[in-house]
Structure formats: structure tokens, C-alpha cells
N, C-alpha and C positions, 0 to 999 in steps of 0.2 A: 177541259183546260190545258191550255200550253203555261207551263210555268215560267213566272217571269225571270228574265237574264237578272240574278240578284248582286254577280261578283263585277265592282267597279271595274278592275283592273282587267278583265278578258272584257267587257265592251268597251275599253278606251284600245284596246289593244287590236280587237277588230275592226272598230273604227277606224284608227290609224291606218290599218293595213288597207281597208276597203278605200279608203281616198288616196293612198299611196299607188293604187291601179287607176281610181278614177282620173286622178289629176296628175300625180307621177308619171306613169306609162298613158292614160287616155289623152292629155295633152299634150305633155312635154317631153313624151320619149322621141319625138321629132329632131328636138333638139341637139343631142348629143349622136343622132342617128346621121346629122347631115352631112356632117364633115364626111364620113364614109358612102353617103350616096355620091357626093359630089368626087369624090376619090373614083369610083366605080364610074362618072359621066352618066350616072342614071338622072341627072337634073343639073340647073346651072342657080345661080343665086335668083334667079329671077322666078323663076319655077318655084322655086323653093318658097320665095314669099308670096305665092298666091296660095301655095299647101298650107302655109301658116296661117292667112288670112281666113281661107275655108274653115277651118278649125276651130278659128275666134269666133267666128261666123255663128257654126254650128253651136257652141259654148253658149253664145248669147240667144241663141232658138229653143236650147235644150233649157236654157234657166227660166224664159218666157212658159216654156210648153209645163214645167215642175210646177208652175202656179196653177196650171189648169187640171191638173189631175185631180179628179174627184176623191174627196175626204174618204169616202168608204173604203176604197181602194188599200190594201195590205200593205204597208211601208215596207216591209222587208221583201216582199215579193217584187218591190219595184228596184231596190237596190238590187235585188239577186240577177233579174233580167238586167241591168243595168252594167254589172261586173261583167257577164256572161259576154254582153254585145261589145264591151270595151275589147274582151280578150281575142273573139274572134274577128274583129276589125283591124286590132294590131297582128294577127296573123295573118289577115288578108293583104296588108300592105307588103309582105315578102313577096307577092306573085308578081310576075313583070308585066303588069297592066297599066303603066302609065295615065291609060287614058280613065280608069277608074280610080286613083290615089285623090283626086280632088274631091270626088263623091265619099269617101272612105275615111278622108280628116275631116270632112262637117258631119258626118254621122259620127265620128269618135268624140267630136266636141258635141254634140248634144248629148252621146249617153254619159260622158264624165261629167256635164252639168246637173244631171239628173242624177247620177249616181252622187255627186258632192251635196245636193241638196237634200236628199234623201236619208243618205247616212249622218248627215248631221242631224236632220230631225230627227231622226230615231235616236241617236245616243247621245243627245242631248235629253231626250225623253226619257230615258232609261236610267241617265244618271243627275236627274233632277232632286235628285233626295241627297246625293253626294255633294261636296263640295264645288265650287265652278271652278278650280282651278283642274279637278280631276277632268271634269267635262268641257272644258278649253284643250284638255291634252289630246284629244283626237286630233288636233288641227296640225298635229307633227306630221302626221300622214304625208301629206304632198311633199313636205322638204324631202322625208326619211323615201318616197319615191322617185324624186328624183337623185338624191344621193344612190341610192342603189344602181337605179339606172344608169347614172355617169361610171359609175364603177363599173358596171358590167362593160359600158360601150368603152372606156376607157382598155380592158383586159382584150374586148375583141378587136380593139384597133391594133394595139400590140401583136395580135396573133395573127393580123392579115384578113380579119372576117369582110366579107360585104355586108351591103348595106340591107341584102336579103336574109341574111342571117342575122343578122342584128333585129329585123324587125319579128323574126320567131324565136330567137332566144328571148326578146320581151314578152310574147305570148306565153311561153311553155313556164317563166319565171311568174308572171301572173297568174297563169291557169293553179300552179302548186300554191302560191300564198292564200288565193279563192278556194283550195280546197280545206284547207287549213280553218278559216274562219267561215267558212259555208255554212255551219251547224248554229252561231251565235244569232245569226239573223233567223228569228224562230216565230216572232210574233210583232202583232201591230203594238209601237210602245203609246204611251199616254201621253197628254198635253203637257207641251211645256209650259213649265212656270216661269214668268218674266225673272231674269237680273241682269241688273244694272250694275254695271262698273263703278261708273263717275259719280254717280248721285245714289241715295238710300230710295228715291222715288222718281216716277216720269215726272217731268216739268209740268206743273198745273197751271191753268188758267189758257187765255189764248197765246199761240203760238203764231210769231210772224211768218206773214204768208211767204218772205223772202227766206226764209234760214232755209229749207229744204231743198230749193234750187241751188242755193251756193253750195250745200254742202255734197249735193249730187256733184255739181260740177267739178267740184277740189277732189273729189274720190274717182271721178272719170279721168281727171290728169294723173293719179296715180296708175291708173291702168294704163295708159300711155308710157309714163315715164319708165317702168321697170322693164315693158314687152321688148323693147331693142335690144337689150342686153340679155334677156331671158329667152329670145329666139336665137341670137347671133352670136352668144359667148365662144362658143366653140369655134366657131369660123373664125370670131377677132382674135383670137388665142390664136390659132393656127395661121394665120397671117402676121401678127405681130413677133411671135418666136416659132417660124415654122420647124427649125432644128431641136429645139427642147423636146426629153422627154414630160416635161411636165405640162405640154399643151395641152392634154388630156383631163386634168385635174382638176379645172375652175369649175366644172359645173357639178361634179358632186361637191365640190367644197361648198358653190353655191348650197345645195341640199341641206346639206350639215347644219351649215348658217341658219337655213331659214327652218330648223328642227330648234335651234339653239332659240330663235329668236320667238317660236313660239311657247317653250317653257316659260321665256324671260315675261312676254305678253302676259301668260296666267298667275305670274306673281305680282301684276301690276298693283298697286295701292289703292284699295277704295276711297271712294271721296275725292279725288283728285279731278279736275276737269280732263274731261277724256282727248278733249279736242289739243290739250299740252303735250299729251302721247303722239298724236297724230302728227304734230308739228315736229315733233323731234322724231320721226320715223320717217318720215317726209326727207326734211334735210340730211340726215343720214343715209337714205339711198339716193337723196343726190347727189352726195358726195360720192358715192360708191362709183356712180353712171360715171362722174366727171373725170374721177381718177383715173379711169381705162383710158379716157383721150389724152392723159398729160404723162403717165408713167406706164410705158408699153414694154419693162420686163415682166419677169413671172412673179417678181414681189408686189408691183403695181396690180399686176391683173387678180393676184391671190388677195391683196385687199379690196380691191372693186368687187370680188365676188362675196368677199363675206361681209362688205357695209350693204351692197344691195339685196344678199339674201337673208340677212337676220331680220330685216321688216318686211321681209315677202308678205307674209300669212298674218304678221302682226297686226299690218296694217288692215286688213281683214278683220280681225277679231274684234278691235278698237271700233272701227267702222259700226261692226254690227249692233255692238254695245251701245254707241251713241244713237242711232236711228232709232232703239228702242224708247230711249228716254226724248227725243224730241216728236216722236210721234207713235204715245205708246199705245192710241188706240187702234191703230191700224199698220203696226210696227212691219209685219208679215209682207203686206202690199208692198211698204216701201222698202225693205229689206230687195225685194225683186226688184223695186226700180233701178236703188243700186248696183247689185250685180248688173243689170243690164248695159248701165250707164257706163260701169267699169269695163264691161266686156266692148262696147263700143268704143274706149279709148284703147282697147290693146289691137282691136281690127285696124286702125288707125296706124299700127307700126309699120307692118311689114309695108305697104303700098308705099309709104312715108320713104322709110329707108329705100326702097327701090326708085322710085323715083329720085334719090339724092344720087344712087348710083348710078343713075342712066347720065348725069349730069356732072359728075365729078372726072376728073384726071386718073384715079386710081380709087379700088377697093377702101383703100386705109384712110383717105381724104372723105368719101363717102362715110363711112363709119365712125370717123370722128366728128362730122359734121351732125349726123342724126344722134349720136350719142349727146353730145351739146344740148340740141333743142329739145331732147328727154331731160336731161339735167333742170333746165329751166322750167321745164312743164312742173316738174316735182316742186320745184321753189316758188314758181306761183301758185300750187296748191297749196303748201305752207302757208303762203302771205293770204289766201284766202281764209284758213282757219284763223291766223290772228287778227284779219278783219270781223271774224264772227264773234271771237271771245269779246272784241272791243264794242259790239253791237249787241249781241244776244249773250250778254252776262250770267251764269250758275243763277239759279233760280235765288238763293240767298242772296247774291248781290241784287238782284232785282226787286226783291221786298225792301232792300234799304235805299232803290231809290226810291220807291214809291212813299215811303214813311218822310 
């Protein structure tokens, strides 16, 4: 019988590193490499939008597929397969085969979603006896991966690397990290005990039918609201400050901010209505997206990167805790639903940007309009949560009303 992983810090670091590969590279490596590929003439913004959309569609398919994986399959085997496939697909993007790029980005999206779901599940199971704040620390991985890939891309840009070398470098970095954490994933995790951030226990009684659809719509708006920045930030920076040596630092700053946001979310006070945290996160992110429209120098872009990055993974952390409360009996199913709706919001981003760019006189004007729409979407999402608090108050207030 295999020994259970007993060191919480080891599990946290391995889980974070796995998510850094699955998300930071599998999903978002394309963002810092995009300016390099544009410079090489390997593609244009229209093709870039289609490749980004293919990856987001793959993420949706992967999230749905992860729900269908038989329970008898060993979670750690699935994690390892997802990591290997992510690394291989990243390396294959270095080949001069543009006709295959769409498929490769789609498959990378599938692998990243599967890796995210199973890494999260296994690590949370292994850490279920530790404090909740330790378990949530694994979600620093996506931000750490974004920061690391962004810093590497900045260095490669300064050295004049091509996009092909960028993809190969990311694959080699990921393979090295994978080799370090490989032995940690060595047995099936146990069942995850439910943890509720906002309330001591799940909501009892009959749940209003409209609560979950409203929640899903609000969460989908978050997927659309951040994705324009998350896909095109280095391109936006390059257009805004083309001669500045700082134009490559904003993507890694976004990633570092996401790590900080994950750690802050882990320290959120229990007993507070989680929807209040979501409202705050949405409004902070909306301000960051809007800031890049009205403040075009390095300081404005830096503040925008921080404000969009800090709530990046915190929103998902809060949302997944809230869905456990309002759908305690089938929370896994509804977590999958939320992930799918979020993915749909992401998928909408690049095509909308492409359509706007086709009808604008300049790239700058097109991005400004797209970012404005994204910011408004986040404000609307926050407004939905405000309405939900009024319509569906916390359990204690419900009891008071009945009394």
C-alpha cells in the first residue's frame, strides 16, 4: 500500500506547480508569445483570435470531459497524462505547421482543463485535514505560471528570440518543473470534505429555482470580462507604448498580482456573505479593465494589470465555495456547470474583439471599445450579485423574515 502524502507544503507546492503548467502554459502561454509571433509574421490578429478561441473551446470540452471520467480511474495517473500532453502540445507549437496550430491549441485547452480539475481535486483531498487556507494556496499556480512565462517571454523578446523558440522554451521549462513534482502524485486521493467559506453549513430548505441561473450568468460575465485583457494585454501594451522597454512587463505583473490575490482570498473572513467578496472582486477587475482604456502610459497599464490580476483566481475560489452552499447535494455537477458557463464567456471574447477590429479605423480604437464592453460586463455581473443578495438573503435573514 502506498504511503499517503503527509507533508501539506509538498502537496501545495506540487499542486501549484501542476496548475502553473496546466493553466499558465497550457492556456495562457500564447498571450506573451503572441507579440513575438506577430513580429515574425507567422500570423495576424485575426488568426490569433481564432487560435485563442480554439484553446478556450478546448477548455470547455475538457471541463465537460473531466466530469465524465470514471471514478475508478486513478486521479494521479490522469494528472500525469494531462501534464505530459500539455508539454508535448506546447513543444509541437514550435513546428512551422500553421495548419495544425488550431488543433494543437484546442487539444492544449482540453489538457489544461483536465489537469486543472484533477489536480485541484487530488490536492484538496490530500489537504482536507489541513486548514482551508493551505488548500486554497494551490490556486496560486495559474498566476505563478503566468508570471514565470511572462518573465521568460520578456527576456526572449529582449534577446530577439522567435515565436518558435518561445514555444520550445516553455515546453522545456514545463518539462523541468514536471520532473521535480512527478513523484508527489503517487496515489488516489480520498473524498473531499465540504468546506464552506461564507456560512457554517449549506443552505437548508427549498432553494429558489432562479438563484442558480442568475449565479451562472454572473459567473459567465466574469469569463468574458477578463478575457480580452488576458488574451491581448501584451499586444495592447505594445501598441500603447511601442518604444518603451517596459512594454513586456505587464503580463508577468498580471500573474504576480493573481498570486497575491489567491493568497488574499485564502484569508477571507468566514461568516461573511461570499457574494459581497464577489461584488468587490468584479468591481476591482472592471476598474482595471476600464483603466487601460483611459490611461495609456506605463503607469496606467501597470495599475490595470494589477487590478485585473488580483481578482483573477479569487473570483473562481469564491464562486466555487458559494456554489457548494447553494447546491450542497450536487455541488460537483454545478461546479462543472459554472466552469462550462465561464468557458463560454471566454470563448466569446476573441471573436467579439475580431469583429470590432474589422469595423474600427484603428487597432487602438478597436481595443478601447472591446475593453469598455468587457468592463461593463463585469459591472453587470456585480449588479446581478447585488440583486441576488436582495432576493436571496443569507440563511439567517431568511429565518428572520419567516419569523
